[in-house]
TORPA-4810 file (N, C-alpha, C, O; in nm, 3 decimals):
<nodes>
NODE_1_2.735_1.598_0.127_2.675_1.523_0.236_2.547_1.594_0.283_2.547_1.715_0.306_M
NODE_2_2.439_1.518_0.298_2.312_1.574_0.343_2.321_1.616_0.489_2.370_1.542_0.574_T
NODE_3_2.272_1.737_0.517_2.275_1.791_0.653_2.135_1.784_0.713_2.038_1.827_0.651_R
NODE_4_2.125_1.729_0.835_1.995_1.718_0.900_1.999_1.779_1.040_2.106_1.790_1.101_V
NODE_5_1.882_1.818_1.089_1.864_1.858_1.228_1.766_1.760_1.291_1.661_1.731_1.232_V
NODE_6_1.797_1.710_1.407_1.713_1.613_1.478_1.641_1.684_1.592_1.704_1.745_1.678_V
NODE_7_1.507_1.676_1.592_1.427_1.742_1.695_1.349_1.636_1.772_1.258_1.574_1.718_V
NODE_8_1.385_1.616_1.897_1.319_1.516_1.982_1.345_1.555_2.127_1.455_1.596_2.161_D
NODE_9_1.244_1.541_2.212_1.261_1.584_2.351_1.344_1.487_2.434_1.388_1.523_2.543_D
NODE_10_1.368_1.365_2.385_1.445_1.266_2.459_1.590_1.267_2.411_1.620_1.235_2.295_Q
NODE_11_1.679_1.303_2.501_1.821_1.315_2.466_1.878_1.183_2.415_1.958_1.183_2.321_A
NODE_12_1.839_1.072_2.476_1.892_0.942_2.436_1.850_0.908_2.293_1.927_0.851_2.216_L
NODE_13_1.726_0.943_2.260_1.677_0.918_2.124_1.755_1.002_2.024_1.796_0.953_1.919_V
NODE_14_1.775_1.129_2.057_1.852_1.216_1.967_1.992_1.162_1.945_2.041_1.157_1.832_R
NODE_15_2.057_1.121_2.053_2.193_1.070_2.043_2.198_0.942_1.960_2.291_0.921_1.883_Q
NODE_16_2.097_0.856_1.978_2.092_0.732_1.901_2.074_0.758_1.753_2.141_0.696_1.670_G
NODE_17_1.983_0.850_1.719_1.960_0.884_1.579_2.084_0.947_1.518_2.123_0.915_1.406_I
NODE_18_2.148_1.037_1.593_2.271_1.100_1.545_2.377_0.995_1.513_2.437_0.998_1.406_R
NODE_19_2.400_0.903_1.606_2.502_0.801_1.588_2.475_0.717_1.464_2.566_0.693_1.384_T
NODE_20_2.350_0.673_1.448_2.315_0.587_1.335_2.328_0.663_1.202_2.381_0.609_1.105_L
NODE_21_2.280_0.787_1.199_2.287_0.863_1.075_2.431_0.893_1.035_2.467_0.886_0.917_L
NODE_22_2.512_0.928_1.133_2.652_0.958_1.102_2.726_0.834_1.054_2.814_0.845_0.969_E
NODE_23_2.691_0.717_1.106_2.750_0.593_1.056_2.710_0.569_0.910_2.784_0.507_0.834_L
NODE_24_2.591_0.619_0.872_2.542_0.602_0.736_2.587_0.715_0.644_2.547_0.720_0.527_A
NODE_25_2.669_0.806_0.694_2.723_0.912_0.611_2.638_1.037_0.604_2.657_1.119_0.514_G
NODE_26_2.543_1.053_0.697_2.459_1.173_0.702_2.516_1.268_0.807_2.551_1.225_0.917_V
NODE_27_2.524_1.395_0.775_2.578_1.495_0.866_2.467_1.550_0.955_2.376_1.619_0.907_D
NODE_28_2.473_1.521_1.085_2.376_1.576_1.180_2.429_1.712_1.224_2.520_1.722_1.307_V
NODE_29_2.371_1.817_1.167_2.424_1.952_1.187_2.378_2.014_1.318_2.440_2.108_1.366_A
NODE_30_2.270_1.961_1.377_2.221_2.019_1.501_2.113_1.935_1.563_2.058_1.845_1.500_G
NODE_31_2.081_1.964_1.691_1.977_1.895_1.765_1.893_1.997_1.839_1.939_2.107_1.870_E
NODE_32_1.768_1.960_1.868_1.680_2.045_1.947_1.585_1.958_2.028_1.551_1.847_1.986_A
NODE_33_1.543_2.009_2.144_1.458_1.932_2.234_1.311_1.971_2.226_1.226_1.900_2.279_A
NODE_34_1.278_2.083_2.161_1.139_2.121_2.140_1.130_2.218_2.022_1.230_2.253_1.960_D
NODE_35_1.005_2.259_1.993_0.984_2.341_1.875_1.053_2.475_1.879_1.110_2.519_1.779_G
NODE_36_1.049_2.541_1.994_1.113_2.672_2.004_1.262_2.665_1.978_1.317_2.747_1.904_G
NODE_37_1.326_2.567_2.038_1.469_2.548_2.016_1.496_2.507_1.872_1.598_2.545_1.814_E
NODE_38_1.404_2.429_1.815_1.423_2.381_1.678_1.429_2.497_1.580_1.512_2.496_1.489_A
NODE_39_1.343_2.596_1.597_1.342_2.710_1.504_1.477_2.781_1.503_1.526_2.821_1.398_L
NODE_40_1.535_2.797_1.622_1.665_2.865_1.631_1.775_2.781_1.568_1.860_2.833_1.496_A
NODE_41_1.773_2.650_1.594_1.877_2.562_1.541_1.867_2.553_1.389_1.968_2.553_1.319_V
NODE_42_1.745_2.544_1.337_1.725_2.537_1.192_1.776_2.663_1.125_1.842_2.657_1.022_I
NODE_43_1.746_2.778_1.184_1.793_2.905_1.128_1.944_2.913_1.128_2.004_2.969_1.036_A
NODE_44_2.006_2.856_1.230_2.152_2.862_1.241_2.222_2.761_1.150_2.325_2.792_1.089_Q
NODE_45_2.165_2.641_1.140_2.234_2.532_1.068_2.197_2.522_0.920_2.273_2.467_0.841_C
NODE_46_2.080_2.575_0.883_2.034_2.568_0.744_2.044_2.425_0.690_2.116_2.400_0.594_D
NODE_47_1.970_2.330_0.752_1.981_2.189_0.711_1.907_2.160_0.581_1.827_2.240_0.534_P
NODE_48_1.937_2.044_0.523_1.866_1.997_0.405_1.734_1.931_0.443_1.637_1.936_0.367_D
NODE_49_1.731_1.867_0.560_1.612_1.796_0.609_1.605_1.809_0.760_1.708_1.812_0.828_V
NODE_50_1.483_1.817_0.814_1.462_1.816_0.958_1.388_1.689_0.997_1.285_1.657_0.938_V
NODE_51_1.440_1.617_1.096_1.370_1.501_1.153_1.298_1.550_1.277_1.362_1.599_1.370_L
NODE_52_1.166_1.537_1.280_1.085_1.602_1.383_0.994_1.505_1.455_0.913_1.435_1.393_L
NODE_53_1.007_1.500_1.588_0.911_1.426_1.670_0.785_1.512_1.684_0.793_1.634_1.671_D
NODE_54_0.669_1.450_1.710_0.546_1.526_1.722_0.509_1.558_1.866_0.475_1.673_1.896_L
NODE_55_0.517_1.460_1.954_0.475_1.481_2.092_0.595_1.524_2.175_0.680_1.443_2.212_R
NODE_56_0.600_1.653_2.204_0.708_1.709_2.285_0.648_1.810_2.383_0.551_1.877_2.348_M
NODE_57_0.703_1.822_2.503_0.653_1.922_2.597_0.683_2.063_2.544_0.777_2.083_2.467_P
NODE_58_0.603_2.159_2.587_0.623_2.294_2.535_0.567_2.304_2.394_0.449_2.275_2.372_G
NODE_59_0.650_2.344_2.301_0.607_2.356_2.162_0.628_2.222_2.090_0.741_2.176_2.076_H
NODE_60_0.518_2.162_2.045_0.527_2.028_1.986_0.556_2.035_1.836_0.583_2.142_1.780_D
NODE_61_0.549_1.919_1.772_0.585_1.912_1.631_0.489_1.985_1.540_0.533_2.050_1.445_G
NODE_62_0.358_1.976_1.566_0.261_2.045_1.482_0.283_2.196_1.490_0.279_2.265_1.388_I
NODE_63_0.306_2.247_1.610_0.335_2.390_1.627_0.459_2.428_1.546_0.461_2.532_1.480_W
NODE_64_0.560_2.344_1.551_0.685_2.371_1.479_0.661_2.378_1.329_0.711_2.468_1.262_T
NODE_65_0.585_2.282_1.277_0.554_2.280_1.134_0.480_2.407_1.092_0.511_2.467_0.989_L
NODE_66_0.384_2.448_1.172_0.308_2.568_1.139_0.395_2.693_1.146_0.381_2.784_1.063_R
NODE_67_0.484_2.699_1.243_0.574_2.813_1.253_0.669_2.820_1.134_0.694_2.929_1.081_Q
NODE_68_0.720_2.707_1.091_0.808_2.705_0.974_0.735_2.756_0.851_0.790_2.831_0.771_L
NODE_69_0.609_2.715_0.836_0.530_2.759_0.722_0.502_2.909_0.729_0.517_2.980_0.630_R
NODE_70_0.463_2.957_0.848_0.432_3.099_0.863_0.556_3.185_0.838_0.546_3.295_0.784_E
NODE_71_0.672_3.134_0.878_0.795_3.210_0.859_0.857_3.186_0.721_0.963_3.240_0.689_R
NODE_72_0.788_3.104_0.640_0.833_3.074_0.504_0.973_3.014_0.503_1.057_3.047_0.419_E
NODE_73_0.997_2.924_0.598_1.123_2.849_0.602_1.103_2.722_0.519_1.033_2.630_0.562_V
NODE_74_1.163_2.718_0.403_1.139_2.609_0.308_1.239_2.496_0.329_1.332_2.478_0.250_D
NODE_75_1.219_2.420_0.436_1.304_2.306_0.464_1.215_2.182_0.473_1.113_2.186_0.542_V
NODE_76_1.250_2.073_0.405_1.170_1.952_0.412_1.171_1.893_0.553_1.277_1.879_0.615_P
NODE_77_1.054_1.860_0.604_1.043_1.804_0.740_0.993_1.661_0.732_0.888_1.633_0.673_V
NODE_78_1.069_1.570_0.792_1.031_1.429_0.802_0.989_1.403_0.946_1.071_1.407_1.037_L
NODE_79_0.861_1.376_0.966_0.813_1.341_1.100_0.862_1.201_1.134_0.844_1.107_1.056_V
NODE_80_0.922_1.187_1.251_0.973_1.058_1.298_0.917_1.039_1.439_0.964_1.101_1.534_L
NODE_81_0.816_0.953_1.451_0.742_0.946_1.576_0.697_0.803_1.605_0.710_0.714_1.521_T
NODE_82_0.643_0.784_1.724_0.587_0.653_1.762_0.437_0.649_1.737_0.374_0.545_1.754_T
NODE_83_0.378_0.762_1.698_0.233_0.773_1.685_0.189_0.757_1.540_0.238_0.828_1.452_F
NODE_84_0.096_0.662_1.515_0.048_0.639_1.378_-0.101_0.665_1.367_-0.168_0.608_1.281_D
NODE_85_-0.153_0.752_1.454_-0.294_0.790_1.450_-0.324_0.863_1.319_-0.254_0.957_1.281_D
NODE_86_-0.430_0.819_1.249_-0.461_0.876_1.117_-0.480_1.026_1.122_-0.427_1.099_1.038_D
NODE_87_-0.555_1.073_1.221_-0.582_1.217_1.231_-0.453_1.295_1.252_-0.436_1.404_1.197_A
NODE_88_-0.362_1.239_1.332_-0.235_1.307_1.358_-0.148_1.310_1.233_-0.081_1.410_1.206_L
NODE_89_-0.150_1.202_1.157_-0.075_1.198_1.031_-0.124_1.308_0.938_-0.044_1.384_0.883_V
NODE_90_-0.256_1.316_0.920_-0.312_1.417_0.832_-0.283_1.558_0.881_-0.252_1.647_0.802_L
NODE_91_-0.293_1.578_1.012_-0.265_1.711_1.068_-0.122_1.752_1.039_-0.095_1.867_1.004_E
NODE_92_-0.029_1.658_1.054_0.112_1.688_1.028_0.134_1.719_0.880_0.207_1.813_0.847_A
NODE_93_0.072_1.642_0.792_0.089_1.665_0.648_0.026_1.798_0.607_0.082_1.871_0.526_L
NODE_94_-0.090_1.829_0.662_-0.154_1.957_0.631_-0.072_2.074_0.684_-0.074_2.182_0.626_H
NODE_95_0.000_2.051_0.794_0.081_2.158_0.853_0.212_2.179_0.777_0.283_2.277_0.800_A
NODE_96_0.244_2.086_0.686_0.363_2.107_0.603_0.465_1.997_0.601_0.566_2.008_0.531_G
NODE_97_0.444_1.888_0.677_0.540_1.777_0.675_0.543_1.713_0.536_0.440_1.701_0.471_A
NODE_98_0.661_1.674_0.492_0.674_1.609_0.361_0.700_1.460_0.372_0.710_1.390_0.272_R
NODE_99_0.711_1.412_0.495_0.731_1.270_0.516_0.684_1.230_0.655_0.677_1.314_0.745_G
NODE_100_0.651_1.101_0.672_0.601_1.053_0.801_0.645_0.909_0.819_0.600_0.820_0.747_Y
NODE_101_0.734_0.887_0.916_0.782_0.753_0.946_0.767_0.724_1.095_0.769_0.815_1.177_L
NODE_102_0.753_0.596_1.127_0.749_0.555_1.267_0.890_0.521_1.314_0.977_0.487_1.233_L
NODE_103_0.912_0.531_1.444_1.047_0.514_1.498_1.098_0.371_1.494_1.214_0.346_1.526_K
NODE_104_1.012_0.276_1.456_1.061_0.139_1.442_1.119_0.113_1.303_1.146_-0.001_1.265_D
NODE_105_1.138_0.222_1.226_1.192_0.211_1.091_1.337_0.164_1.095_1.409_0.188_1.192_V
NODE_106_1.380_0.097_0.988_1.519_0.054_0.980_1.608_0.173_0.942_1.559_0.273_0.889_T
NODE_107_1.736_0.161_0.969_1.830_0.267_0.933_1.831_0.288_0.783_1.837_0.401_0.736_L
NODE_108_1.826_0.181_0.707_1.827_0.192_0.561_1.706_0.271_0.513_1.717_0.356_0.425_E
NODE_109_1.591_0.242_0.570_1.468_0.312_0.532_1.475_0.459_0.572_1.429_0.547_0.498_R
NODE_110_1.532_0.486_0.688_1.542_0.623_0.736_1.636_0.705_0.646_1.602_0.817_0.607_L
NODE_111_1.751_0.651_0.615_1.844_0.725_0.530_1.788_0.743_0.389_1.812_0.845_0.325_T
NODE_112_1.714_0.643_0.342_1.647_0.656_0.211_1.546_0.771_0.216_1.538_0.850_0.123_R
NODE_113_1.471_0.780_0.325_1.372_0.888_0.339_1.440_1.024_0.342_1.391_1.119_0.281_A
NODE_114_1.552_1.034_0.412_1.626_1.160_0.418_1.670_1.202_0.278_1.659_1.319_0.241_V
NODE_115_1.720_1.106_0.201_1.764_1.136_0.065_1.647_1.180_-0.023_1.659_1.273_-0.102_D
NODE_116_1.532_1.111_-0.008_1.415_1.144_-0.089_1.368_1.286_-0.060_1.341_1.362_-0.153_V
NODE_117_1.359_1.323_0.067_1.313_1.457_0.102_1.414_1.563_0.059_1.376_1.670_0.014_L
NODE_118_1.543_1.533_0.074_1.646_1.628_0.033_1.640_1.654_-0.117_1.678_1.761_-0.164_A
NODE_119_1.591_1.554_-0.191_1.581_1.567_-0.337_1.446_1.625_-0.380_1.418_1.634_-0.499_D
NODE_120_1.364_1.664_-0.282_1.236_1.726_-0.316_1.117_1.635_-0.316_1.007_1.676_-0.353_G
NODE_121_1.137_1.508_-0.274_1.027_1.412_-0.274_0.949_1.410_-0.145_0.977_1.486_-0.053_G
NODE_122_0.852_1.320_-0.138_0.773_1.298_-0.018_0.772_1.149_0.013_0.794_1.066_-0.075_T
NODE_123_0.748_1.115_0.140_0.751_0.973_0.176_0.668_0.950_0.301_0.684_1.019_0.402_L
NODE_124_0.578_0.851_0.294_0.495_0.813_0.408_0.513_0.664_0.433_0.522_0.586_0.339_I
NODE_125_0.520_0.626_0.560_0.541_0.485_0.595_0.435_0.397_0.531_0.316_0.426_0.543_A
NODE_126_0.476_0.289_0.463_0.378_0.202_0.396_0.274_0.146_0.492_0.161_0.121_0.450_P
NODE_127_0.307_0.127_0.619_0.214_0.068_0.714_0.092_0.156_0.740_-0.011_0.106_0.786_T
NODE_128_0.103_0.286_0.713_-0.011_0.375_0.737_-0.072_0.430_0.609_-0.171_0.504_0.614_I
NODE_129_-0.014_0.396_0.494_-0.061_0.454_0.369_-0.205_0.416_0.337_-0.284_0.503_0.303_T
NODE_130_-0.240_0.287_0.347_-0.375_0.243_0.311_-0.480_0.307_0.401_-0.583_0.353_0.352_E
NODE_131_-0.454_0.310_0.531_-0.549_0.374_0.623_-0.561_0.522_0.591_-0.670_0.580_0.596_R
NODE_132_-0.449_0.582_0.558_-0.449_0.725_0.527_-0.533_0.754_0.403_-0.608_0.852_0.401_L
NODE_133_-0.521_0.672_0.302_-0.598_0.692_0.179_-0.747_0.680_0.206_-0.826_0.757_0.152_L
NODE_134_-0.786_0.583_0.289_-0.928_0.568_0.321_-0.979_0.691_0.395_-1.091_0.737_0.371_R
NODE_135_-0.896_0.745_0.485_-0.935_0.864_0.560_-0.949_0.984_0.467_-1.046_1.060_0.477_T
NODE_136_-0.854_1.001_0.378_-0.857_1.113_0.284_-0.983_1.109_0.198_-1.048_1.211_0.177_I
NODE_137_-1.016_0.990_0.149_-1.128_0.978_0.056_-1.264_0.988_0.125_-1.365_1.005_0.058_R
NODE_138_-1.267_0.976_0.257_-1.394_0.980_0.329_-1.418_1.115_0.397_-1.519_1.132_0.465_S
NODE_139_-1.325_1.210_0.378_-1.338_1.341_0.441_-1.329_1.451_0.336_-1.272_1.428_0.229_T
NODE_140_-1.385_1.569_0.364_-1.376_1.679_0.267_-1.232_1.721_0.245_-1.150_1.709_0.336_P
NODE_141_-1.199_1.771_0.128_-1.062_1.815_0.100_-1.025_1.933_0.188_-1.097_2.033_0.187_P
NODE_142_-0.913_1.925_0.266_-0.879_2.031_0.358_-0.774_2.127_0.305_-0.716_2.202_0.383_P
NODE_143_-0.748_2.127_0.176_-0.635_2.205_0.128_-0.667_2.274_-0.003_-0.764_2.241_-0.071_L
NODE_144_-0.581_2.371_-0.037_-0.600_2.441_-0.163_-0.732_2.516_-0.163_-0.774_2.569_-0.061_G
NODE_145_-0.800_2.520_-0.279_-0.932_2.578_-0.293_-1.027_2.468_-0.335_-1.048_2.448_-0.454_S
NODE_146_-1.085_2.395_-0.239_-1.162_2.275_-0.270_-1.281_2.299_-0.361_-1.324_2.207_-0.431_P
NODE_147_-1.336_2.422_-0.363_-1.449_2.449_-0.449_-1.408_2.478_-0.593_-1.491_2.477_-0.684_D
NODE_148_-1.280_2.505_-0.613_-1.233_2.537_-0.747_-1.214_2.407_-0.826_-1.155_2.312_-0.775_A
NODE_149_-1.264_2.401_-0.951_-1.248_2.279_-1.030_-1.101_2.254_-1.063_-1.023_2.347_-1.084_P
NODE_150_-1.065_2.128_-1.067_-0.929_2.093_-1.102_-0.909_2.107_-1.252_-0.994_2.066_-1.332_L
NODE_151_-0.798_2.164_-1.289_-0.763_2.166_-1.430_-0.715_2.027_-1.471_-0.651_1.958_-1.392_E
NODE_152_-0.747_1.987_-1.592_-0.708_1.855_-1.637_-0.556_1.846_-1.648_-0.489_1.940_-1.691_S
NODE_153_-0.504_1.731_-1.610_-0.361_1.706_-1.618_-0.330_1.629_-1.745_-0.407_1.542_-1.786_L
NODE_154_-0.218_1.659_-1.807_-0.176_1.585_-1.925_-0.127_1.447_-1.881_-0.104_1.423_-1.763_T
NODE_155_-0.112_1.358_-1.978_-0.063_1.223_-1.947_0.074_1.229_-1.880_0.101_1.155_-1.786_D
NODE_156_0.160_1.316_-1.930_0.294_1.327_-1.872_0.287_1.383_-1.730_0.361_1.338_-1.642_R
NODE_157_0.199_1.480_-1.707_0.184_1.534_-1.573_0.131_1.428_-1.477_0.170_1.425_-1.360_E
NODE_158_0.042_1.342_-1.525_-0.008_1.232_-1.441_0.104_1.135_-1.407_0.111_1.084_-1.295_L
NODE_159_0.192_1.109_-1.504_0.306_1.022_-1.477_0.394_1.081_-1.367_0.436_1.011_-1.274_E
NODE_160_0.421_1.211_-1.378_0.502_1.278_-1.276_0.430_1.275_-1.142_0.493_1.249_-1.039_V
NODE_161_0.300_1.300_-1.141_0.222_1.302_-1.018_0.223_1.165_-0.950_0.236_1.157_-0.828_L
NODE_162_0.210_1.059_-1.027_0.214_0.923_-0.969_0.348_0.896_-0.902_0.353_0.836_-0.795_R
NODE_163_0.455_0.939_-0.965_0.587_0.920_-0.905_0.604_1.007_-0.781_0.669_0.966_-0.685_L
NODE_164_0.546_1.127_-0.783_0.547_1.212_-0.664_0.477_1.141_-0.549_0.524_1.144_-0.435_M
NODE_165_0.364_1.076_-0.579_0.287_1.005_-0.477_0.363_0.887_-0.420_0.341_0.848_-0.305_A
NODE_166_0.452_0.831_-0.500_0.532_0.718_-0.455_0.658_0.762_-0.380_0.737_0.679_-0.336_E
NODE_167_0.676_0.895_-0.366_0.787_0.947_-0.289_0.912_0.978_-0.369_1.018_1.001_-0.311_G
NODE_168_0.902_0.978_-0.500_1.019_1.007_-0.583_1.055_1.155_-0.575_0.966_1.241_-0.572_Y
NODE_169_1.183_1.184_-0.571_1.231_1.321_-0.580_1.246_1.362_-0.726_1.228_1.280_-0.816_G
NODE_170_1.279_1.488_-0.749_1.290_1.537_-0.887_1.393_1.460_-0.968_1.368_1.425_-1.084_N
NODE_171_1.509_1.433_-0.908_1.613_1.362_-0.981_1.567_1.221_-1.018_1.593_1.174_-1.129_R
NODE_172_1.499_1.153_-0.925_1.453_1.017_-0.952_1.343_1.016_-1.058_1.338_0.926_-1.143_E
NODE_173_1.255_1.115_-1.054_1.151_1.125_-1.158_1.216_1.148_-1.294_1.176_1.087_-1.393_I
NODE_174_1.315_1.235_-1.298_1.384_1.262_-1.423_1.446_1.135_-1.480_1.437_1.108_-1.600_A
NODE_175_1.510_1.057_-1.393_1.572_0.932_-1.439_1.469_0.831_-1.485_1.489_0.761_-1.584_E
NODE_176_1.356_0.823_-1.412_1.253_0.725_-1.445_1.184_0.756_-1.577_1.146_0.666_-1.652_A
NODE_177_1.167_0.885_-1.606_1.093_0.926_-1.726_1.184_0.977_-1.837_1.136_1.024_-1.941_L
NODE_178_1.315_0.968_-1.815_1.413_1.011_-1.916_1.393_1.158_-1.953_1.388_1.195_-2.070_F
NODE_179_1.381_1.241_-1.850_1.364_1.384_-1.868_1.478_1.458_-1.801_1.547_1.401_-1.716_L
NODE_180_1.498_1.583_-1.838_1.594_1.667_-1.767_1.533_1.706_-1.633_1.412_1.723_-1.622_A
NODE_181_1.618_1.719_-1.530_1.567_1.754_-1.398_1.496_1.889_-1.399_1.396_1.907_-1.329_E
NODE_182_1.546_1.983_-1.477_1.480_2.113_-1.488_1.339_2.100_-1.546_1.248_2.172_-1.504_G
NODE_183_1.321_2.008_-1.641_1.189_1.984_-1.698_1.093_1.930_-1.593_0.977_1.969_-1.588_T
NODE_184_1.144_1.841_-1.510_1.061_1.785_-1.403_1.018_1.894_-1.306_0.901_1.900_-1.267_V
NODE_185_1.111_1.980_-1.268_1.077_2.089_-1.176_0.967_2.177_-1.234_0.876_2.219_-1.162_K
NODE_186_0.975_2.204_-1.364_0.872_2.286_-1.428_0.737_2.215_-1.428_0.634_2.278_-1.403_N
NODE_187_0.739_2.085_-1.456_0.613_2.009_-1.457_0.552_2.000_-1.317_0.430_2.007_-1.302_R
NODE_188_0.636_1.986_-1.216_0.585_1.984_-1.079_0.518_2.116_-1.046_0.413_2.118_-0.983_V
NODE_189_0.578_2.226_-1.087_0.519_2.358_-1.062_0.382_2.370_-1.128_0.289_2.426_-1.069_S
NODE_190_0.370_2.319_-1.249_0.242_2.324_-1.321_0.138_2.238_-1.249_0.022_2.276_-1.237_V
NODE_191_0.181_2.121_-1.201_0.090_2.031_-1.129_0.038_2.098_-1.002_-0.081_2.090_-0.972_I
NODE_192_0.127_2.163_-0.928_0.086_2.232_-0.806_-0.017_2.340_-0.840_-0.116_2.358_-0.768_L
NODE_193_0.006_2.413_-0.949_-0.085_2.518_-0.989_-0.222_2.461_-1.026_-0.325_2.514_-0.985_L
NODE_194_-0.223_2.353_-1.102_-0.348_2.294_-1.146_-0.428_2.234_-1.030_-0.551_2.235_-1.032_K
NODE_195_-0.356_2.181_-0.930_-0.424_2.120_-0.816_-0.453_2.221_-0.704_-0.513_2.185_-0.603_L
NODE_196_-0.410_2.344_-0.722_-0.435_2.445_-0.620_-0.366_2.414_-0.490_-0.420_2.440_-0.383_G
NODE_197_-0.245_2.358_-0.498_-0.172_2.314_-0.379_-0.045_2.395_-0.359_0.018_2.438_-0.456_A
NODE_198_-0.009_2.416_-0.231_0.112_2.494_-0.201_0.239_2.412_-0.214_0.346_2.467_-0.242_R
NODE_199_0.228_2.281_-0.194_0.349_2.198_-0.201_0.314_2.059_-0.252_0.197_2.028_-0.277_D
NODE_200_0.415_1.976_-0.267_0.399_1.844_-0.328_0.306_1.755_-0.245_0.222_1.685_-0.301_R
NODE_201_0.322_1.758_-0.113_0.241_1.672_-0.027_0.093_1.704_-0.043_0.011_1.614_-0.056_T
NODE_202_0.060_1.834_-0.041_-0.080_1.873_-0.053_-0.133_1.843_-0.193_-0.252_1.814_-0.209_K
NODE_203_-0.047_1.850_-0.292_-0.089_1.815_-0.428_-0.128_1.668_-0.434_-0.231_1.633_-0.492_A
NODE_204_-0.048_1.583_-0.375_-0.077_1.439_-0.375_-0.204_1.411_-0.295_-0.287_1.331_-0.337_V
NODE_205_-0.220_1.477_-0.180_-0.339_1.456_-0.098_-0.466_1.495_-0.173_-0.565_1.423_-0.170_L
NODE_206_-0.461_1.610_-0.240_-0.581_1.652_-0.313_-0.608_1.560_-0.432_-0.723_1.527_-0.460_R
NODE_207_-0.503_1.518_-0.501_-0.521_1.429_-0.614_-0.584_1.297_-0.571_-0.669_1.241_-0.641_A
NODE_208_-0.542_1.247_-0.454_-0.600_1.123_-0.402_-0.747_1.144_-0.365_-0.832_1.060_-0.395_L
NODE_209_-0.775_1.255_-0.299_-0.912_1.282_-0.258_-1.006_1.297_-0.377_-1.120_1.251_-0.373_H
NODE_210_-0.958_1.361_-0.482_-1.041_1.388_-0.601_-1.047_1.267_-0.696_-1.119_1.270_-0.796_E
NODE_211_-0.972_1.162_-0.664_-0.973_1.045_-0.750_-0.887_1.057_-0.873_-0.898_0.977_-0.966_G
NODE_212_-0.799_1.160_-0.876_-0.708_1.176_-0.989_-0.608_1.061_-0.992_-0.568_1.015_-1.099_V
NODE_213_-0.570_1.014_-0.873_-0.479_0.900_-0.862_-0.557_0.781_-0.806_-0.639_0.797_-0.716_L
NODE_214_-0.530_0.663_-0.859_-0.592_0.541_-0.805_-0.517_0.495_-0.682_-0.554_0.394_-0.621_D
</nodes>
């Protein structure tokens, strides 16, 4: 059973998310009301995925993402918020978020996102994807080593990268391309190296900016 931690400053929202996820068979291992509390709960519960609100009093979601990265806590974070501002989306993704959904999402979509992130994938709400792509392509690349030339990707690596961009996890990519999951993990590592990216989200962002992906 997938274990999640829910981080939101509104108790009623946390309780509602907990109830819905548990009905869907997801184990809510802990809750937190702000970033500082979230770091302690994550360390204690060791979840598979963190659901994180962005706008919170005290330490907000962006601060939390940056702290997790600085402390090298490798847990997938799914931003779950009411804010769909393009700049905020990009800031969250650059800070380390692997998914971004709005709170009007359906339970089915939310549980699907949790599964995707737990499997190593990324996922962004379709309603903001097109705007996000336009923003990425109209601004300088903010990640990796933008002045370093990209190494060419093989056809198979491009196939894997396209599925990564669509939010597929390693297991789903393996099934789609008839590969062993270990092979997929190795190819993802090579893709990250070639794109000069620290993680899958940044690899996809740079690939989109450079025109590697249509």
